[in-house]
TIBALO-214616 format. One line per 4 residues: number of its first residue (from 1); their letters; for each residue x, y, z of C-alpha. Coordinates in steps of 0.5 Angstrom, whole numbers, padded with zeros to 4 digits, always signed. Layout:
<recs>
NUM	a	X:Y:Z ~ ...
</recs>
This chain:
<recs>
1	mkpd	+0069:+0035:-0082 ~ +0062:+0032:-0084 ~ +0061:+0025:-0083 ~ +0059:+0021:-0090
5	fsvi	+0052:+0018:-0088 ~ +0052:+0015:-0095 ~ +0055:+0009:-0093 ~ +0049:+0007:-0089
9	dkln	+0045:+0006:-0096 ~ +0050:+0000:-0096 ~ +0046:-0003:-0090 ~ +0039:-0004:-0094
13	lslp	+0035:-0002:-0088 ~ +0028:-0002:-0089 ~ +0027:+0004:-0084 ~ +0032:+0010:-0085
17	pvgv	+0036:+0011:-0079 ~ +0035:+0018:-0075 ~ +0039:+0023:-0072 ~ +0036:+0026:-0066
21	fydl	+0038:+0033:-0063 ~ +0037:+0036:-0056 ~ +0037:+0044:-0056 ~ +0035:+0049:-0052
25	frpe	+0034:+0054:-0057 ~ +0029:+0053:-0063 ~ +0032:+0049:-0069 ~ +0033:+0053:-0075
29	glpq	+0031:+0051:-0082 ~ +0026:+0045:-0079 ~ +0019:+0045:-0079 ~ +0015:+0044:-0073
33	ldkg	+0011:+0037:-0072 ~ +0004:+0038:-0073 ~ +0001:+0040:-0066 ~ -0005:+0036:-0068
37	ieks	-0001:+0030:-0068 ~ -0001:+0027:-0061 ~ +0004:+0021:-0060 ~ +0009:+0018:-0055
41	lcei	+0016:+0020:-0056 ~ +0018:+0013:-0059 ~ +0012:+0014:-0064 ~ +0015:+0020:-0066
45	frya	+0021:+0017:-0067 ~ +0018:+0012:-0071 ~ +0014:+0017:-0075 ~ +0020:+0020:-0077
49	qetg	+0022:+0014:-0080 ~ +0016:+0013:-0084 ~ +0015:+0020:-0087 ~ +0023:+0020:-0088
53	tpfy	+0023:+0028:-0087 ~ +0026:+0032:-0081 ~ +0022:+0036:-0076 ~ +0022:+0038:-0069
57	fgkd	+0018:+0037:-0063 ~ +0017:+0043:-0058 ~ +0015:+0044:-0051 ~ +0008:+0046:-0054
61	nket	+0007:+0039:-0058 ~ +0003:+0034:-0054 ~ +0006:+0028:-0052 ~ +0002:+0022:-0049
65	cvgr	+0007:+0018:-0045 ~ +0014:+0020:-0041 ~ +0018:+0022:-0047 ~ +0017:+0030:-0045
69	imvg	+0020:+0028:-0038 ~ +0026:+0024:-0041 ~ +0028:+0029:-0045 ~ +0028:+0035:-0040
73	mdsf	+0021:+0038:-0042 ~ +0018:+0036:-0035 ~ +0018:+0032:-0029 ~ +0015:+0026:-0026
77	ppsa	+0009:+0026:-0022 ~ +0010:+0023:-0015 ~ +0005:+0018:-0016 ~ +0010:+0015:-0022
81	esgq	+0016:+0016:-0018 ~ +0013:+0012:-0012 ~ +0013:+0006:-0016 ~ +0005:+0006:-0017
85	igpr	+0005:+0005:-0025 ~ +0009:-0002:-0026 ~ +0005:-0006:-0021 ~ -0002:-0004:-0024
89	lgvf	+0002:-0006:-0031 ~ +0004:-0013:-0029 ~ +0011:-0011:-0030 ~ +0013:-0011:-0022
93	dear	+0010:-0014:-0016 ~ +0011:-0008:-0011 ~ +0011:-0001:-0012 ~ +0018:-0001:-0008
97	cnar	+0021:-0005:-0014 ~ +0018:+0000:-0019 ~ +0021:+0006:-0015 ~ +0028:+0003:-0016
101	lyys	+0028:+0005:-0023 ~ +0027:+0012:-0022 ~ +0034:+0013:-0019 ~ +0038:+0010:-0025
105	vrrl	+0034:+0011:-0031 ~ +0037:+0017:-0035 ~ +0033:+0023:-0036 ~ +0036:+0030:-0038
109	pcgs	+0036:+0036:-0033 ~ +0029:+0039:-0033 ~ +0029:+0045:-0037 ~ +0035:+0044:-0041
113	vnyv	+0032:+0042:-0047 ~ +0026:+0046:-0051 ~ +0026:+0042:-0057 ~ +0028:+0035:-0060
117	sfvp	+0029:+0035:-0067 ~ +0029:+0028:-0071 ~ +0033:+0028:-0078 ~ +0033:+0022:-0082
121	yrhl	+0040:+0020:-0084 ~ +0039:+0023:-0092 ~ +0038:+0030:-0089 ~ +0043:+0030:-0084
125	trtp	+0048:+0036:-0085 ~ +0052:+0035:-0079 ~ +0053:+0030:-0073 ~ +0047:+0029:-0069
129	dvlv	+0047:+0028:-0062 ~ +0045:+0021:-0062 ~ +0044:+0017:-0069 ~ +0039:+0011:-0068
133	ftgt	+0039:+0005:-0072 ~ +0033:+0000:-0073 ~ +0033:-0007:-0076 ~ +0034:-0015:-0075
137	aaql	+0040:-0017:-0071 ~ +0043:-0019:-0077 ~ +0042:-0013:-0081 ~ +0045:-0009:-0075
141	epvl	+0051:-0013:-0074 ~ +0056:-0009:-0078 ~ +0054:-0003:-0074 ~ +0056:-0006:-0067
145	rast	+0062:-0009:-0071 ~ +0064:-0002:-0073 ~ +0064:+0000:-0066 ~ +0069:-0005:-0064
149	ystg	+0073:-0006:-0071 ~ +0078:-0001:-0070 ~ +0078:+0000:-0062 ~ +0077:-0007:-0059
153	esyh	+0071:-0004:-0055 ~ +0066:-0009:-0052 ~ +0058:-0009:-0054 ~ +0054:-0006:-0049
157	sect	+0046:-0006:-0047 ~ +0043:-0003:-0042 ~ +0035:-0003:-0041 ~ +0029:-0003:-0036
161	pvmg	+0022:-0006:-0038 ~ +0019:+0000:-0038 ~ +0021:+0007:-0040 ~ +0025:+0005:-0046
165	cswf	+0025:+0011:-0050 ~ +0030:+0013:-0045 ~ +0035:+0008:-0046 ~ +0036:+0009:-0054
169	lvyp	+0035:+0016:-0054 ~ +0037:+0019:-0048 ~ +0042:+0014:-0044 ~ +0047:+0014:-0050
173	ymtg	+0047:+0022:-0050 ~ +0048:+0022:-0043 ~ +0054:+0017:-0042 ~ +0057:+0017:-0049
177	kinf	+0056:+0010:-0050 ~ +0053:+0006:-0056 ~ +0047:+0002:-0053 ~ +0043:-0003:-0056
181	vvps	+0036:-0005:-0054 ~ +0031:-0010:-0056 ~ +0024:-0007:-0056 ~ +0020:-0013:-0055
185	fvhg	+0023:-0013:-0048 ~ +0020:-0007:-0046 ~ +0013:-0006:-0044 ~ +0011:+0000:-0048
189	lhgr	+0015:-0001:-0054 ~ +0012:-0008:-0055 ~ +0005:-0006:-0053 ~ +0005:-0001:-0059
193	qlwp	+0008:-0005:-0064 ~ +0012:+0000:-0067 ~ +0017:-0005:-0070 ~ +0017:-0013:-0072
197	sdtv	+0018:-0017:-0066 ~ +0025:-0019:-0068 ~ +0028:-0012:-0068 ~ +0034:-0009:-0065
201	vvav	+0035:-0002:-0064 ~ +0042:+0001:-0064 ~ +0044:+0008:-0061 ~ +0050:+0011:-0063
205	pyqw	+0052:+0018:-0059 ~ +0056:+0023:-0063 ~ +0062:+0022:-0060 ~ +0062:+0015:-0064
209	vptv	+0059:+0017:-0070 ~ +0065:+0018:-0074 ~ +0068:+0012:-0072 ~ +0062:+0008:-0073
213	lgnl	+0061:+0011:-0080 ~ +0068:+0011:-0082 ~ +0069:+0003:-0080 ~ +0063:+0002:-0084
217	vemp	+0067:+0004:-0090 ~ +0073:+0001:-0089 ~ +0071:-0006:-0086 ~ +0067:-0012:-0090
221	lels	+0060:-0011:-0089 ~ +0059:-0018:-0090 ~ +0063:-0023:-0087 ~ +0065:-0030:-0091
225	ghag	+0064:-0034:-0085 ~ +0057:-0032:-0084 ~ +0055:-0035:-0091 ~ +0053:-0041:-0087
229	keqy	+0056:-0047:-0083 ~ +0060:-0050:-0088 ~ +0064:-0043:-0090 ~ +0065:-0042:-0083
233	yaef	+0068:-0048:-0081 ~ +0072:-0048:-0087 ~ +0075:-0041:-0086 ~ +0076:-0042:-0079
237	ggil	+0080:-0048:-0080 ~ +0084:-0046:-0085 ~ +0086:-0040:-0081 ~ +0088:-0045:-0075
241	knld	+0092:-0049:-0080 ~ +0096:-0043:-0083 ~ +0097:-0041:-0076 ~ +0100:-0048:-0074
245	ekmk	+0104:-0048:-0080 ~ +0107:-0041:-0078 ~ +0108:-0043:-0071 ~ +0113:-0048:-0073
249	el	+0117:-0043:-0077 ~ +0119:-0040:-0070
</recs>
């Protein structure tokens, strides 16, 4: 059953969440990204948010960073995997520190993906492989809360100071875990200034999309205790007082 993506409208986000699909075969019914556009993978994602229109990125499209490698279209050169880039960027002190990342950073098997589609949520007709939200922490609080509202799951964030596209585009798909990332903590995302400095990215893999969207419908998006300090203490104090009174009835 197709999830109801319209509930996302209620979040009033400045930029639309985008569904990402990984395909071996060419997607049907979508235009290809103009071959004259040369951007990094994270910039291509941002471009989908800006245009609000769906498209796919193929092996014959140019990409200016490591995105093609992360999605399985290419492989790292030895100079990268040996850790030579990070120290030159000032991110790591030695190549061996940088090299450790290549043992843990998530990337799809080389040759497994030929096309990556970017579909803003209003155009989605099926559940994407990963549904990616951007906004402030306060704006996306309901999205993370929707992951725990009916499950009790904990929030989770995993990232490294480089190769940020892996953590919000590939990691959730490969692990089945919702992940959130602060772009300002990641060298390339920070340097490219794709979003305001207080932005958070929340990436929801396909297994979790129905739960998150369903809970966004069911639960209150705005909590009364978030309206201000006085409201918080009044509500919480009232709950504790009520529980104390009920406990006396045992």
